[in-house]
C-alpha positions as CSV (number, residue, x, y, z in Angstrom):
1,A,0.0,0.0,0.0
2,N,2.9,2.4,0.8
3,R,4.5,2.0,-2.7
4,I,1.2,2.3,-4.5
5,S,-0.1,5.3,-2.5
6,L,3.1,7.3,-3.0
7,R,2.5,7.2,-6.8
8,F,-0.9,8.8,-6.5
9,I,-0.6,10.9,-3.3
10,N,-0.2,14.2,-5.3
11,S,-3.0,13.4,-7.7
12,K,-5.2,16.4,-8.6
13,I,-8.1,14.2,-9.8
14,F,-8.8,12.3,-6.5
15,S,-8.7,13.1,-2.9
16,I,-6.2,10.4,-1.6
17,Y,-5.3,9.7,1.9
18,S,-2.5,7.3,2.9
19,H,-2.1,6.3,6.6
20,D,0.1,4.1,8.7
21,L,-2.1,2.6,11.5
22,L,0.9,2.1,13.7
23,T,1.0,5.8,14.3
24,I,-2.4,5.8,16.1
25,N,-1.5,5.9,19.8
26,T,-4.2,8.1,21.4
27,D,-7.9,8.8,21.0
28,I,-6.9,12.2,19.4
29,D,-4.8,10.3,16.8
30,Y,-7.8,8.1,16.1
31,Q,-10.3,10.9,15.7
32,T,-7.9,12.9,13.5
33,T,-7.3,9.9,11.3
34,L,-11.1,9.2,11.1
35,R,-11.8,12.8,9.9
36,K,-9.2,12.5,7.1
37,I,-10.5,9.1,6.0
38,L,-14.1,10.4,5.8
39,K,-12.9,13.2,3.5
40,A,-10.9,11.1,1.1
41,N,-12.1,9.4,-2.1
42,I,-9.3,6.8,-2.1
43,I,-7.7,5.4,1.1
44,F,-4.5,3.5,1.5
45,V,-4.0,1.8,4.8
46,R,-0.8,0.0,6.0
47,G,0.7,-1.2,9.2
48,F,-2.2,-3.4,10.4
49,I,-2.5,-3.2,14.2
50,R,-1.2,-6.5,15.4
51,H,0.4,-5.6,18.8
52,R,-2.4,-3.6,20.3
53,S,-6.1,-4.3,21.0
54,Y,-8.6,-4.0,18.2
55,N,-11.1,-1.9,20.2
56,D,-11.4,0.7,17.4
57,I,-12.4,-1.8,14.7
58,I,-13.8,-4.8,16.5
59,D,-17.4,-3.5,16.1
60,F,-16.9,-3.6,12.3
61,H,-15.4,-7.1,12.3
62,S,-18.2,-8.7,10.3
63,I,-18.3,-5.9,7.7
64,I,-14.5,-6.1,7.3
65,K,-14.5,-9.9,7.0
66,N,-17.3,-9.9,4.4
67,H,-15.7,-7.1,2.4
68,Y,-12.3,-8.9,2.2
69,K,-13.6,-12.4,1.4
70,P,-11.2,-14.4,-0.8
71,A,-12.3,-15.6,-4.2
72,N,-14.5,-18.7,-4.4
73,A,-11.8,-20.3,-6.5
74,L,-9.5,-20.4,-3.5
75,Q,-11.9,-22.1,-1.1
76,N,-10.6,-25.6,-1.6
77,K,-7.1,-24.5,-0.9
78,I,-8.2,-22.6,2.1
79,T,-10.1,-25.5,3.7
80,E,-7.6,-28.2,2.6
81,P,-5.4,-28.0,5.8
82,I,-8.4,-28.1,8.1
83,K,-9.8,-31.1,6.4
84,K,-6.5,-32.9,6.4
85,L,-6.2,-32.3,10.2
86,S,-9.9,-32.9,11.0
87,Q,-9.1,-35.9,13.3
88,S,-7.2,-33.5,15.6
89,D,-9.0,-32.1,18.7
90,V,-7.0,-28.8,18.3
91,I,-5.6,-27.3,15.2
92,I,-2.7,-24.9,15.6
93,G,-1.7,-22.6,12.7
94,V,2.1,-22.1,12.6
95,A,3.3,-19.3,10.3
96,I,7.0,-19.7,9.6
97,R,8.4,-16.4,8.2
98,Q,12.1,-16.5,7.5
99,G,12.9,-14.9,4.1
100,D,12.8,-11.2,4.7
101,Y,13.2,-11.6,8.5
102,R,16.8,-12.8,8.1
103,N,18.0,-9.3,7.7
104,W,15.1,-7.0,8.6
105,K,15.9,-5.2,11.8
106,D,19.2,-7.2,12.0
107,G,17.3,-10.4,12.2
108,R,15.5,-9.5,15.5
109,Y,12.4,-11.6,14.5
110,F,14.1,-14.3,12.6
111,L,13.8,-17.8,14.1
112,E,15.5,-21.0,12.9
113,T,13.1,-23.8,12.0
114,K,14.3,-25.8,15.0
115,T,13.2,-22.9,17.2
116,Y,9.7,-23.0,15.7
117,I,9.6,-26.7,16.3
118,R,10.6,-26.3,20.0
119,W,7.7,-23.9,20.3
120,M,5.4,-26.4,18.7
121,I,6.5,-29.1,21.2
122,E,5.6,-26.7,24.0
123,I,2.2,-26.0,22.5
124,K,1.7,-29.8,22.3
125,K,2.5,-30.1,26.0
126,F,0.0,-27.3,26.8
127,F,-2.7,-29.3,25.2
128,K,-1.5,-32.6,26.8
129,N,-5.0,-34.1,27.1
130,E,-6.0,-33.4,23.5
131,S,-4.7,-34.5,20.1
132,V,-2.9,-31.6,18.3
133,G,-2.5,-31.0,14.6
134,F,-0.3,-28.3,13.1
135,F,-1.0,-26.4,9.9
136,I,2.5,-25.1,9.0
137,A,2.4,-22.2,6.5
138,S,5.9,-21.3,5.4
139,D,7.4,-18.7,3.1
140,E,10.3,-21.1,2.3
141,K,11.0,-24.7,1.7
142,Q,11.6,-26.7,4.9
143,D,13.3,-30.0,5.7
144,L,10.1,-31.9,6.6
145,S,12.1,-34.6,8.4
146,L,12.6,-32.0,11.2
147,F,8.9,-32.2,12.0
148,C,9.0,-36.0,12.6
149,G,6.8,-36.9,15.6
150,L,4.3,-34.1,15.0
151,N,1.0,-34.4,13.3
152,Y,1.1,-31.7,10.6
153,F,0.1,-30.4,7.2
154,F,2.8,-28.3,5.5
155,R,2.3,-25.8,2.7
156,K,4.8,-23.3,1.2
157,G,3.8,-20.1,-0.5
158,H,0.1,-19.7,-1.4
159,P,0.0,-16.4,0.6
160,I,-3.8,-15.7,0.4
161,S,-4.8,-19.4,0.8
162,N,-2.4,-19.8,3.8
163,L,-3.6,-16.5,5.3
164,Y,-7.2,-17.6,5.4
165,S,-6.3,-21.2,6.3
166,L,-4.5,-19.9,9.3
167,S,-7.7,-17.9,10.2
168,L,-9.7,-21.2,10.4
169,C,-7.3,-22.8,12.9
170,D,-8.2,-22.9,16.6
171,Y,-5.0,-21.0,17.5
172,V,-2.2,-19.4,15.6
173,I,1.4,-18.9,16.5
174,S,4.2,-16.9,14.8
175,V,6.7,-14.1,15.2
176,P,5.4,-10.5,15.1
177,S,3.8,-10.1,11.7
178,S,0.8,-8.2,10.2
179,F,0.3,-11.3,8.0
180,V,-0.6,-13.4,11.1
181,G,-2.3,-10.4,12.7
182,W,-4.8,-10.4,9.9
183,A,-5.5,-14.1,10.3
184,H,-5.8,-13.6,14.1
185,F,-8.3,-10.7,13.5
186,I,-10.4,-12.2,10.7
187,G,-10.6,-15.6,12.4
188,K,-11.1,-14.2,15.9
189,I,-8.6,-16.8,17.1
190,P,-6.1,-16.6,20.0
191,C,-2.6,-15.7,18.9
192,L,0.7,-16.5,20.5
193,T,3.7,-14.3,19.5
194,L,7.0,-16.2,19.4
195,D,10.5,-15.1,20.1
196,K,13.9,-16.7,20.4
197,K,13.4,-17.7,24.1
198,V,11.3,-20.9,24.1
199,R,9.5,-21.3,27.4
200,K,6.6,-23.1,29.0
201,I,3.3,-21.7,27.7
202,E,0.5,-20.3,29.9
203,I,-3.0,-19.5,28.7
204,N,-2.4,-15.8,29.3
205,D,0.4,-15.9,26.7
206,F,-2.3,-16.0,24.0
207,K,-3.7,-12.7,22.7
208,I,-7.4,-12.7,22.1
209,L,-9.7,-10.1,20.5
């Protein structure tokens, strides 16, 4: 949205407004942004709010969800992981993001695949009385032998399909990412943010809407 909006921001034909949601920190910021949005013909929004509450938009959840429905042609791909893991009591979505995160912010949010797996094992311990299936959505190829011992369905790429498949899971886990934040919001599912320090999981570690 940022790259596209910058091309048209000085247009004399349309009233265009481009805004980064992450700059909204106070009620005054919110009201100022709302006034500008209502005056614009075309609106570009970036920086989906993934690390704060969704209080400002939760009342419009159903409208937003219906407006941004994926194409019907994608439905089979979207439901495929859920169907494959249907025998599991709990389905956990795992978004492995490694490509751009290797260097972005000096690799602050980059996790090795083995670290993701250690988190998955902790998740499995948390649901010790239930069978757990993992839908693993990755931006890169993975050595699937590393996931031996876990019940999983793996898929690389397919960004839109993976995004909405994650939203259908019971829980979702990943490093900080607006990609996962959207799945968390659209699916209204608890989200666990991962970091390099794998630890025992408590229920309060999950962010809910």
